[in-house]
CHARMM-style PDB file with segment names, atoms N, HN, CA, C and O in Angstrom:
ATOM      1  N   MET     1     -31.822  49.096 -25.151  1.00  0.00      PROA
ATOM      2  CA  MET     1     -30.922  50.203 -24.947  1.00  0.00      PROA
ATOM      3  C   MET     1     -31.421  51.067 -23.802  1.00  0.00      PROA
ATOM      4  O   MET     1     -32.618  51.332 -23.693  1.00  0.00      PROA
ATOM      5  N   PRO     2     -30.512  51.503 -22.955  1.00  0.00      PROA
ATOM      6  CA  PRO     2     -30.913  52.364 -21.840  1.00  0.00      PROA
ATOM      7  C   PRO     2     -31.346  53.755 -22.294  1.00  0.00      PROA
ATOM      8  O   PRO     2     -30.928  54.249 -23.342  1.00  0.00      PROA
ATOM      9  N   VAL     3     -32.191  54.367 -21.480  1.00  0.00      PROA
ATOM     10  HN  VAL     3     -32.530  53.967 -20.629  1.00  0.00      PROA
ATOM     11  CA  VAL     3     -32.628  55.745 -21.725  1.00  0.00      PROA
ATOM     12  C   VAL     3     -32.025  56.613 -20.636  1.00  0.00      PROA
ATOM     13  O   VAL     3     -32.195  56.342 -19.447  1.00  0.00      PROA
ATOM     14  N   TYR     4     -31.322  57.655 -21.046  1.00  0.00      PROA
ATOM     15  HN  TYR     4     -31.184  57.876 -22.012  1.00  0.00      PROA
ATOM     16  CA  TYR     4     -30.676  58.572 -20.116  1.00  0.00      PROA
ATOM     17  C   TYR     4     -31.389  59.916 -20.160  1.00  0.00      PROA
ATOM     18  O   TYR     4     -31.807  60.371 -21.224  1.00  0.00      PROA
ATOM     19  N   GLU     5     -31.524  60.547 -19.001  1.00  0.00      PROA
ATOM     20  HN  GLU     5     -31.185  60.177 -18.136  1.00  0.00      PROA
ATOM     21  CA  GLU     5     -32.151  61.863 -18.926  1.00  0.00      PROA
ATOM     22  C   GLU     5     -31.095  62.913 -18.612  1.00  0.00      PROA
ATOM     23  O   GLU     5     -30.204  62.699 -17.791  1.00  0.00      PROA
ATOM     24  N   TYR     6     -31.216  64.051 -19.285  1.00  0.00      PROA
ATOM     25  HN  TYR     6     -31.940  64.225 -19.953  1.00  0.00      PROA
ATOM     26  CA  TYR     6     -30.292  65.157 -19.107  1.00  0.00      PROA
ATOM     27  C   TYR     6     -31.062  66.450 -18.929  1.00  0.00      PROA
ATOM     28  O   TYR     6     -32.233  66.552 -19.294  1.00  0.00      PROA
ATOM     29  N   GLN     7     -30.383  67.439 -18.361  1.00  0.00      PROA
ATOM     30  HN  GLN     7     -29.431  67.356 -18.064  1.00  0.00      PROA
ATOM     31  CA  GLN     7     -30.937  68.787 -18.250  1.00  0.00      PROA
ATOM     32  C   GLN     7     -29.907  69.751 -18.814  1.00  0.00      PROA
ATOM     33  O   GLN     7     -28.727  69.690 -18.468  1.00  0.00      PROA
ATOM     34  N   CYS     8     -30.364  70.639 -19.684  1.00  0.00      PROA
ATOM     35  HN  CYS     8     -31.323  70.688 -19.964  1.00  0.00      PROA
ATOM     36  CA  CYS     8     -29.491  71.642 -20.278  1.00  0.00      PROA
ATOM     37  C   CYS     8     -29.209  72.735 -19.253  1.00  0.00      PROA
ATOM     38  O   CYS     8     -30.126  73.236 -18.602  1.00  0.00      PROA
ATOM     39  N   GLU     9     -27.947  73.098 -19.113  1.00  0.00      PROA
ATOM     40  HN  GLU     9     -27.202  72.691 -19.642  1.00  0.00      PROA
ATOM     41  CA  GLU     9     -27.576  74.155 -18.161  1.00  0.00      PROA
ATOM     42  C   GLU     9     -27.953  75.539 -18.678  1.00  0.00      PROA
ATOM     43  O   GLU     9     -28.096  76.470 -17.885  1.00  0.00      PROA
ATOM     44  N   LEU    10     -28.116  75.692 -19.985  1.00  0.00      PROA
ATOM     45  HN  LEU    10     -28.000  74.936 -20.629  1.00  0.00      PROA
ATOM     46  CA  LEU    10     -28.407  77.006 -20.552  1.00  0.00      PROA
ATOM     47  C   LEU    10     -29.901  77.298 -20.628  1.00  0.00      PROA
ATOM     48  O   LEU    10     -30.342  78.367 -20.205  1.00  0.00      PROA
ATOM     49  N   CYS    11     -30.692  76.355 -21.164  1.00  0.00      PROA
ATOM     50  HN  CYS    11     -30.334  75.486 -21.507  1.00  0.00      PROA
ATOM     51  CA  CYS    11     -32.130  76.627 -21.339  1.00  0.00      PROA
ATOM     52  C   CYS    11     -33.007  75.838 -20.362  1.00  0.00      PROA
ATOM     53  O   CYS    11     -34.228  75.992 -20.382  1.00  0.00      PROA
ATOM     54  N   SER    12     -32.415  75.000 -19.511  1.00  0.00      PROA
ATOM     55  HN  SER    12     -31.423  74.875 -19.495  1.00  0.00      PROA
ATOM     56  CA  SER    12     -33.099  74.232 -18.459  1.00  0.00      PROA
ATOM     57  C   SER    12     -34.049  73.161 -18.988  1.00  0.00      PROA
ATOM     58  O   SER    12     -34.881  72.662 -18.231  1.00  0.00      PROA
ATOM     59  N   LEU    13     -33.951  72.798 -20.247  1.00  0.00      PROA
ATOM     60  HN  LEU    13     -33.275  73.204 -20.862  1.00  0.00      PROA
ATOM     61  CA  LEU    13     -34.787  71.741 -20.810  1.00  0.00      PROA
ATOM     62  C   LEU    13     -34.359  70.389 -20.254  1.00  0.00      PROA
ATOM     63  O   LEU    13     -33.167  70.088 -20.191  1.00  0.00      PROA
ATOM     64  N   ILE    14     -35.332  69.574 -19.849  1.00  0.00      PROA
ATOM     65  HN  ILE    14     -36.300  69.818 -19.900  1.00  0.00      PROA
ATOM     66  CA  ILE    14     -35.071  68.206 -19.421  1.00  0.00      PROA
ATOM     67  C   ILE    14     -35.495  67.302 -20.577  1.00  0.00      PROA
ATOM     68  O   ILE    14     -36.629  67.379 -21.050  1.00  0.00      PROA
ATOM     69  N   PHE    15     -34.571  66.438 -21.031  1.00  0.00      PROA
ATOM     70  HN  PHE    15     -33.650  66.375 -20.647  1.00  0.00      PROA
ATOM     71  CA  PHE    15     -34.868  65.586 -22.180  1.00  0.00      PROA
ATOM     72  C   PHE    15     -34.260  64.212 -21.990  1.00  0.00      PROA
ATOM     73  O   PHE    15     -33.350  64.032 -21.181  1.00  0.00      PROA
ATOM     74  N   SER    16     -34.767  63.240 -22.740  1.00  0.00      PROA
ATOM     75  HN  SER    16     -35.507  63.386 -23.397  1.00  0.00      PROA
ATOM     76  CA  SER    16     -34.304  61.859 -22.673  1.00  0.00      PROA
ATOM     77  C   SER    16     -33.603  61.488 -23.965  1.00  0.00      PROA
ATOM     78  O   SER    16     -33.973  61.941 -25.048  1.00  0.00      PROA
ATOM     79  N   VAL    17     -32.579  60.652 -23.828  1.00  0.00      PROA
ATOM     80  HN  VAL    17     -32.278  60.284 -22.948  1.00  0.00      PROA
ATOM     81  CA  VAL    17     -31.826  60.171 -24.982  1.00  0.00      PROA
ATOM     82  C   VAL    17     -31.636  58.666 -24.835  1.00  0.00      PROA
ATOM     83  O   VAL    17     -31.192  58.187 -23.791  1.00  0.00      PROA
ATOM     84  N   LYS    18     -31.976  57.923 -25.887  1.00  0.00      PROA
ATOM     85  HN  LYS    18     -32.337  58.311 -26.735  1.00  0.00      PROA
ATOM     86  CA  LYS    18     -31.765  56.481 -25.894  1.00  0.00      PROA
ATOM     87  C   LYS    18     -30.431  56.218 -26.578  1.00  0.00      PROA
ATOM     88  O   LYS    18     -30.259  56.540 -27.754  1.00  0.00      PROA
ATOM     89  N   MET    19     -29.483  55.628 -25.840  1.00  0.00      PROA
ATOM     90  HN  MET    19     -29.623  55.367 -24.885  1.00  0.00      PROA
ATOM     91  CA  MET    19     -28.159  55.367 -26.403  1.00  0.00      PROA
ATOM     92  C   MET    19     -27.532  54.180 -25.696  1.00  0.00      PROA
ATOM     93  O   MET    19     -27.950  53.805 -24.600  1.00  0.00      PROA
ATOM     94  N   SER    20     -26.533  53.595 -26.324  1.00  0.00      PROA
ATOM     95  HN  SER    20     -26.194  53.900 -27.214  1.00  0.00      PROA
ATOM     96  CA  SER    20     -25.833  52.473 -25.721  1.00  0.00      PROA
ATOM     97  C   SER    20     -24.949  52.986 -24.582  1.00  0.00      PROA
ATOM     98  O   SER    20     -24.710  54.187 -24.462  1.00  0.00      PROA
ATOM     99  N   MET    21     -24.472  52.067 -23.756  1.00  0.00      PROA
ATOM    100  HN  MET    21     -24.666  51.091 -23.854  1.00  0.00      PROA
ATOM    101  CA  MET    21     -23.611  52.460 -22.644  1.00  0.00      PROA
ATOM    102  C   MET    21     -22.291  53.029 -23.160  1.00  0.00      PROA
ATOM    103  O   MET    21     -21.735  53.937 -22.542  1.00  0.00      PROA
ATOM    104  N   ALA    22     -21.779  52.517 -24.273  1.00  0.00      PROA
ATOM    105  HN  ALA    22     -22.231  51.779 -24.775  1.00  0.00      PROA
ATOM    106  CA  ALA    22     -20.538  53.032 -24.858  1.00  0.00      PROA
ATOM    107  C   ALA    22     -20.726  54.470 -25.327  1.00  0.00      PROA
ATOM    108  O   ALA    22     -19.847  55.307 -25.118  1.00  0.00      PROA
ATOM    109  N   GLU    23     -21.861  54.768 -25.958  1.00  0.00      PROA
ATOM    110  HN  GLU    23     -22.575  54.089 -26.128  1.00  0.00      PROA
ATOM    111  CA  GLU    23     -22.147  56.139 -26.391  1.00  0.00      PROA
ATOM    112  C   GLU    23     -22.272  57.069 -25.188  1.00  0.00      PROA
ATOM    113  O   GLU    23     -21.811  58.209 -25.224  1.00  0.00      PROA
ATOM    114  N   HSD    24     -22.896  56.574 -24.128  1.00  0.00      PROA
ATOM    115  HN  HSD    24     -23.271  55.648 -24.099  1.00  0.00      PROA
ATOM    116  CA  HSD    24     -23.076  57.375 -22.912  1.00  0.00      PROA
ATOM    117  C   HSD    24     -21.730  57.738 -22.290  1.00  0.00      PROA
ATOM    118  O   HSD    24     -21.546  58.855 -21.807  1.00  0.00      PROA
ATOM    119  N   GLU    25     -20.796  56.800 -22.302  1.00  0.00      PROA
ATOM    120  HN  GLU    25     -20.945  55.893 -22.695  1.00  0.00      PROA
ATOM    121  CA  GLU    25     -19.473  57.053 -21.726  1.00  0.00      PROA
ATOM    122  C   GLU    25     -18.690  58.097 -22.515  1.00  0.00      PROA
ATOM    123  O   GLU    25     -17.836  58.782 -21.952  1.00  0.00      PROA
ATOM    124  N   GLN    26     -18.971  58.228 -23.819  1.00  0.00      PROA
ATOM    125  HN  GLN    26     -19.665  57.672 -24.276  1.00  0.00      PROA
ATOM    126  CA  GLN    26     -18.290  59.233 -24.633  1.00  0.00      PROA
ATOM    127  C   GLN    26     -18.722  60.637 -24.251  1.00  0.00      PROA
ATOM    128  O   GLN    26     -17.926  61.572 -24.340  1.00  0.00      PROA
ATOM    129  N   GLY    27     -19.972  60.803 -23.827  1.00  0.00      PROA
ATOM    130  HN  GLY    27     -20.618  60.044 -23.754  1.00  0.00      PROA
ATOM    131  CA  GLY    27     -20.465  62.082 -23.340  1.00  0.00      PROA
ATOM    132  C   GLY    27     -20.743  63.126 -24.403  1.00  0.00      PROA
ATOM    133  O   GLY    27     -20.710  64.321 -24.109  1.00  0.00      PROA
ATOM    134  N   ASN    28     -21.015  62.713 -25.622  1.00  0.00      PROA
ATOM    135  HN  ASN    28     -21.042  61.743 -25.861  1.00  0.00      PROA
ATOM    136  CA  ASN    28     -21.308  63.657 -26.705  1.00  0.00      PROA
ATOM    137  C   ASN    28     -22.807  63.897 -26.818  1.00  0.00      PROA
ATOM    138  O   ASN    28     -23.440  63.460 -27.780  1.00  0.00      PROA
ATOM    139  N   VAL    29     -23.373  64.590 -25.838  1.00  0.00      PROA
ATOM    140  HN  VAL    29     -22.860  64.945 -25.057  1.00  0.00      PROA
ATOM    141  CA  VAL    29     -24.810  64.852 -25.811  1.00  0.00      PROA
ATOM    142  C   VAL    29     -25.035  66.350 -25.968  1.00  0.00      PROA
ATOM    143  O   VAL    29     -24.390  67.157 -25.297  1.00  0.00      PROA
ATOM    144  N   THR    30     -25.951  66.716 -26.857  1.00  0.00      PROA
ATOM    145  HN  THR    30     -26.474  66.061 -27.402  1.00  0.00      PROA
ATOM    146  CA  THR    30     -26.304  68.124 -27.042  1.00  0.00      PROA
ATOM    147  C   THR    30     -27.789  68.308 -26.786  1.00  0.00      PROA
ATOM    148  O   THR    30     -28.579  67.383 -26.973  1.00  0.00      PROA
ATOM    149  N   CYS    31     -28.160  69.483 -26.365  1.00  0.00      PROA
ATOM    150  HN  CYS    31     -27.518  70.235 -26.213  1.00  0.00      PROA
ATOM    151  CA  CYS    31     -29.553  69.824 -26.095  1.00  0.00      PROA
ATOM    152  C   CYS    31     -30.315  69.896 -27.420  1.00  0.00      PROA
ATOM    153  O   CYS    31     -29.848  70.540 -28.360  1.00  0.00      PROA
ATOM    154  N   PRO    32     -31.479  69.248 -27.511  1.00  0.00      PROA
ATOM    155  CA  PRO    32     -32.252  69.315 -28.756  1.00  0.00      PROA
ATOM    156  C   PRO    32     -32.882  70.685 -29.007  1.00  0.00      PROA
ATOM    157  O   PRO    32     -33.243  70.990 -30.144  1.00  0.00      PROA
ATOM    158  N   ALA    33     -33.022  71.508 -27.985  1.00  0.00      PROA
ATOM    159  HN  ALA    33     -32.729  71.260 -27.061  1.00  0.00      PROA
ATOM    160  CA  ALA    33     -33.654  72.821 -28.150  1.00  0.00      PROA
ATOM    161  C   ALA    33     -32.649  73.890 -28.583  1.00  0.00      PROA
ATOM    162  O   ALA    33     -32.848  74.563 -29.595  1.00  0.00      PROA
ATOM    163  N   CYS    34     -31.571  74.042 -27.813  1.00  0.00      PROA
ATOM    164  HN  CYS    34     -31.409  73.496 -26.991  1.00  0.00      PROA
ATOM    165  CA  CYS    34     -30.619  75.122 -28.107  1.00  0.00      PROA
ATOM    166  C   CYS    34     -29.364  74.632 -28.816  1.00  0.00      PROA
ATOM    167  O   CYS    34     -28.520  75.439 -29.204  1.00  0.00      PROA
ATOM    168  N   LYS    35     -29.231  73.309 -28.990  1.00  0.00      PROA
ATOM    169  HN  LYS    35     -29.917  72.654 -28.674  1.00  0.00      PROA
ATOM    170  CA  LYS    35     -28.107  72.688 -29.718  1.00  0.00      PROA
ATOM    171  C   LYS    35     -26.745  72.908 -29.058  1.00  0.00      PROA
ATOM    172  O   LYS    35     -25.715  72.834 -29.728  1.00  0.00      PROA
ATOM    173  N   LYS    36     -26.733  73.174 -27.765  1.00  0.00      PROA
ATOM    174  HN  LYS    36     -27.570  73.233 -27.221  1.00  0.00      PROA
ATOM    175  CA  LYS    36     -25.485  73.362 -27.040  1.00  0.00      PROA
ATOM    176  C   LYS    36     -25.120  72.073 -26.313  1.00  0.00      PROA
ATOM    177  O   LYS    36     -25.985  71.231 -26.072  1.00  0.00      PROA
ATOM    178  N   GLY    37     -23.862  71.914 -25.966  1.00  0.00      PROA
ATOM    179  HN  GLY    37     -23.160  72.599 -26.161  1.00  0.00      PROA
ATOM    180  CA  GLY    37     -23.381  70.708 -25.310  1.00  0.00      PROA
ATOM    181  C   GLY    37     -23.245  70.819 -23.811  1.00  0.00      PROA
ATOM    182  O   GLY    37     -22.595  69.981 -23.187  1.00  0.00      PROA
ATOM    183  N   ARG    38     -23.845  71.835 -23.217  1.00  0.00      PROA
ATOM    184  HN  ARG    38     -24.373  72.516 -23.724  1.00  0.00      PROA
ATOM    185  CA  ARG    38     -23.740  72.016 -21.762  1.00  0.00      PROA
ATOM    186  C   ARG    38     -24.910  71.349 -21.070  1.00  0.00      PROA
ATOM    187  O   ARG    38     -25.865  72.012 -20.664  1.00  0.00      PROA
ATOM    188  N   VAL    39     -24.833  70.020 -20.935  1.00  0.00      PROA
ATOM    189  HN  VAL    39     -24.058  69.481 -21.264  1.00  0.00      PROA
ATOM    190  CA  VAL    39     -25.903  69.256 -20.301  1.00  0.00      PROA
ATOM    191  C   VAL    39     -25.343  68.500 -19.100  1.00  0.00      PROA
ATOM    192  O   VAL    39     -24.169  68.131 -19.069  1.00  0.00      PROA
ATOM    193  N   ILE    40     -26.205  68.280 -18.120  1.00  0.00      PROA
ATOM    194  HN  ILE    40     -27.159  68.580 -18.145  1.00  0.00      PROA
ATOM    195  CA  ILE    40     -25.844  67.515 -16.933  1.00  0.00      PROA
ATOM    196  C   ILE    40     -26.852  66.388 -16.776  1.00  0.00      PROA
ATOM    197  O   ILE    40     -27.998  66.525 -17.205  1.00  0.00      PROA
ATOM    198  N   PRO    41     -26.445  65.268 -16.165  1.00  0.00      PROA
ATOM    199  CA  PRO    41     -27.395  64.175 -15.950  1.00  0.00      PROA
ATOM    200  C   PRO    41     -28.540  64.623 -15.046  1.00  0.00      PROA
ATOM    201  O   PRO    41     -28.338  65.364 -14.084  1.00  0.00      PROA
ATOM    202  N   HSD    42     -29.728  64.166 -15.370  1.00  0.00      PROA
ATOM    203  HN  HSD    42     -29.892  63.564 -16.151  1.00  0.00      PROA
ATOM    204  CA  HSD    42     -30.911  64.460 -14.562  1.00  0.00      PROA
ATOM    205  C   HSD    42     -31.413  63.125 -14.031  1.00  0.00      PROA
ATOM    206  O   HSD    42     -31.738  62.225 -14.806  1.00  0.00      PROA
ATOM    207  N   TYR    43     -31.476  63.000 -12.725  1.00  0.00      PROA
ATOM    208  HN  TYR    43     -31.212  63.731 -12.095  1.00  0.00      PROA
ATOM    209  CA  TYR    43     -31.856  61.736 -12.116  1.00  0.00      PROA
ATOM    210  C   TYR    43     -33.331  61.759 -11.748  1.00  0.00      PROA
ATOM    211  O   TYR    43     -33.828  62.715 -11.152  1.00  0.00      PROA
ATOM    212  N   SER    44     -34.015  60.688 -12.114  1.00  0.00      PROA
ATOM    213  HN  SER    44     -33.611  59.911 -12.597  1.00  0.00      PROA
ATOM    214  CA  SER    44     -35.435  60.574 -11.814  1.00  0.00      PROA
ATOM    215  C   SER    44     -35.703  59.196 -11.221  1.00  0.00      PROA
ATOM    216  O   SER    44     -34.812  58.348 -11.164  1.00  0.00      PROA
ATOM    217  N   ALA    45     -36.914  58.988 -10.789  1.00  0.00      PROA
ATOM    218  HN  ALA    45     -37.637  59.677 -10.835  1.00  0.00      PROA
ATOM    219  CA  ALA    45     -37.297  57.708 -10.193  1.00  0.00      PROA
ATOM    220  C   ALA    45     -37.306  56.621 -11.262  1.00  0.00      PROA
ATOM    221  O   ALA    45     -37.581  56.886 -12.433  1.00  0.00      PROA
ATOM    222  N   PHE    46     -37.004  55.405 -10.847  1.00  0.00      PROA
ATOM    223  HN  PHE    46     -36.780  55.190  -9.896  1.00  0.00      PROA
ATOM    224  CA  PHE    46     -36.981  54.266 -11.753  1.00  0.00      PROA
ATOM    225  C   PHE    46     -38.155  53.364 -11.433  1.00  0.00      PROA
ATOM    226  O   PHE    46     -38.381  53.018 -10.273  1.00  0.00      PROA
ATOM    227  N   PHE    47     -38.898  52.986 -12.447  1.00  0.00      PROA
ATOM    228  HN  PHE    47     -38.714  53.268 -13.389  1.00  0.00      PROA
ATOM    229  CA  PHE    47     -40.027  52.085 -12.272  1.00  0.00      PROA
ATOM    230  C   PHE    47     -39.864  50.924 -13.255  1.00  0.00      PROA
ATOM    231  O   PHE    47     -39.576  51.125 -14.435  1.00  0.00      PROA
ATOM    232  N   ALA    48     -40.053  49.711 -12.744  1.00  0.00      PROA
ATOM    233  HN  ALA    48     -40.286  49.548 -11.785  1.00  0.00      PROA
ATOM    234  CA  ALA    48     -40.000  48.537 -13.598  1.00  0.00      PROA
ATOM    235  C   ALA    48     -41.381  47.889 -13.601  1.00  0.00      PROA
ATOM    236  O   ALA    48     -41.972  47.648 -12.549  1.00  0.00      PROA
ATOM    237  N   LYS    49     -41.878  47.615 -14.793  1.00  0.00      PROA
ATOM    238  HN  LYS    49     -41.398  47.811 -15.648  1.00  0.00      PROA
ATOM    239  CA  LYS    49     -43.176  46.977 -14.923  1.00  0.00      PROA
ATOM    240  C   LYS    49     -42.953  45.548 -15.407  1.00  0.00      PROA
ATOM    241  O   LYS    49     -42.370  45.322 -16.467  1.00  0.00      PROA
ATOM    242  N   THR    50     -43.420  44.596 -14.622  1.00  0.00      PROA
ATOM    243  HN  THR    50     -43.893  44.780 -13.760  1.00  0.00      PROA
ATOM    244  CA  THR    50     -43.256  43.198 -14.972  1.00  0.00      PROA
ATOM    245  C   THR    50     -44.606  42.538 -15.159  1.00  0.00      PROA
ATOM    246  O   THR    50     -45.634  43.072 -14.743  1.00  0.00      PROA
ATOM    247  N   SER    51     -44.596  41.387 -15.781  1.00  0.00      PROA
ATOM    248  HN  SER    51     -43.761  40.953 -16.119  1.00  0.00      PROA
ATOM    249  CA  SER    51     -45.852  40.689 -16.010  1.00  0.00      PROA
ATOM    250  C   SER    51     -46.247  39.807 -14.833  1.00  0.00      PROA
ATOM    251  O   SER    51     -47.392  39.362 -14.756  1.00  0.00      PROA
ATOM    252  N   LYS    52     -45.323  39.548 -13.917  1.00  0.00      PROA
ATOM    253  HN  LYS    52     -44.393  39.909 -13.980  1.00  0.00      PROA
ATOM    254  CA  LYS    52     -45.610  38.703 -12.763  1.00  0.00      PROA
ATOM    255  C   LYS    52     -46.297  39.493 -11.666  1.00  0.00      PROA
ATOM    256  O   LYS    52     -45.947  40.645 -11.408  1.00  0.00      PROA
ATOM    257  N   LYS    53     -47.266  38.878 -11.024  1.00  0.00      PROA
ATOM    258  HN  LYS    53     -47.550  37.942 -11.234  1.00  0.00      PROA
ATOM    259  CA  LYS    53     -47.933  39.497  -9.885  1.00  0.00      PROA
ATOM    260  C   LYS    53     -47.281  38.997  -8.614  1.00  0.00      PROA
ATOM    261  O   LYS    53     -46.984  37.808  -8.499  1.00  0.00      PROA
ATOM    262  N   SER    54     -47.056  39.867  -7.675  1.00  0.00      PROA
ATOM    263  HN  SER    54     -47.297  40.833  -7.769  1.00  0.00      PROA
ATOM    264  CA  SER    54     -46.400  39.435  -6.435  1.00  0.00      PROA
ATOM    265  C   SER    54     -47.384  39.201  -5.337  1.00  0.00      PROA
ATOM    266  OT1 SER    54     -46.996  38.833  -4.228  1.00  0.00      PROA
TER     267      SER     54
END
């Protein structure tokens, strides 16, 4: 399952949520700190760790 990062517009908390793509499209995400639904996507760097050496 993908992990999505959000930032709360009210308290500025950055948090991660693990959810399916269908759940993500519904957009029902609330801040775990203030319990409000005013969150925006927070984009961060992506790193993939593989077992193969290049």
